[in-house]
C-alpha positions, 0 to 999 in steps of 0.5 A: 453492472453485475455481470462487467464488474464478474468479467473484470474480477475473473481477467484480474485473478487469471493475471494474479495467477500469472504475476505470482509463477512468473515471481515463483520461476523467476525466485527457483531459478535464481536462489540458492537456499542451500548453499546458504544454508550450506554456509551457515557456522556450523555448516548443517549436518548433511541429512538436514540438507537433503531433509531441506531440499525434499521439505522445498521440493527442490526435485521438481520443475518449476513448473511442477513445483508451483503447482505443488505450492498453490494446491497447498495455498488453495488449502491454505497452506502458504509454506515452510521458510527456509527455517522452517517457520509456517508462513501461513502463520506469519502472512496474518500478523505482517498483514495487519501491519501493513493495513493498521500501518497505510490504510490511514494515512492513505485515506488520510492523504487521498482526503485531505489530497482532493480537498487542498486539489480542489480549493486551489483550483477553484482560487486558481494564481491567489497566495492558498494556490502557489502555497499549496504547489509550493507546499506539494513540491516540496513534500513530493521532491523528498525522499521518504526516508528523509522526510520520515527521518525530519519527522522523527528529528521533529517527533522527538523534539515535541518530546523534549519540549514536552518533558513526555513520550507523546509520541512514538515513532519505533515498533507498532506497539511497545514492547511488553506495554501491560494496561487494559483494552484501551491502555493498548489502544492509546499506545498503537496510537501513539505510535502510529500518529508519526508514520501515517504523517509520513505516508500522507504527507506525501498522498495529500502532494501527489493526489492534488496535484492531479485533483487541481488540473482535473478540477481547472479542467472542470472549470471552464467546462459549460455544464458547469454554465448550465447547472447554474443558469438554471440558478443553483447557486456556484458553490451547489455546481461545484459541489453536485456536479463540478467535483464528482465531475473531476473526480472520474479521471481520479478513480484508477490513481485512489484505487490503484495508488492504495493497492501499491503503498500498502506493499511498496512502503518499504522504506518507512516500514524500515525507518519506523521499525513497521515490520509489516509485508515490504519489510518481509519483500526483503528478508526473503530475497536477502535470505533467498527465500522463494516461498516466501518471496511468492507468498509476497507476490501474490500478496502484491498482485491480489492488492494491486489488481483488487485496486483495479477492480474497485476503480472498475466500480468507481467509474461506474459510480460516479459515470452512468455512462460506463456502466455495462449490465 
């Protein structure tokens, strides 16, 4: 199995490089960072413009420019923005913001989504199944920015009724907050609850629908009846054999769902004032900054392709039949 996973990892590394090169090429061919600088009021001196062209290597062909940029990336240097700010320093902070925001939300979404889907399948056509279906469809049909706004209104209403800001839903922390480590942790948790809920609710609705269908396919299978005939109770047969089998097709959804959500949650970041990677991509495109766009694309590629590799690991762990020596 180790050889199989290693080969898959090498394939994913190549794909990440290809995706980054294509994004870098597209951005370099369409962006006009010098034009953006010249539109400033007052415009920069001509000497500054020429220096910026040299810094951005605009005199080089695009493939050579990409090689120059990637040679710096290998050394941990992602270049500078068009306003001369080091990308590497900002990158670490932005990744931390996105991971804090989405990791907990999607973890809760997977856990409760699987639980809700399994319960719905076992209690098919009962009240709980109908309620879970209605709950899921309402959430799936609600745009992210609408759900986020409704949650902010609900949090504000709760704060007003209590008379204290228990739930803080703007930003990742209180600016200039003074306190010890535990107080800082409590402040961050206050800011994290509402946006995490916004992410988790959508993920619960999404995964519960797939898990319900997957579990229904398993419930009528011969191996479950055989397990019960050999003396296992229905509960043990479902948990030991049924759920594990039903989770196999879900592995890809779990893995790729995380990779895509980390960088696809631009609306969530902007609604709640969390300036992570999704917000940075919008900023980079608006500023026509090739280095920012390429850096975020590389991060996206790494997340998505690592998720694909993780899906392979999950498949191998759940289904011994696909393990390759």
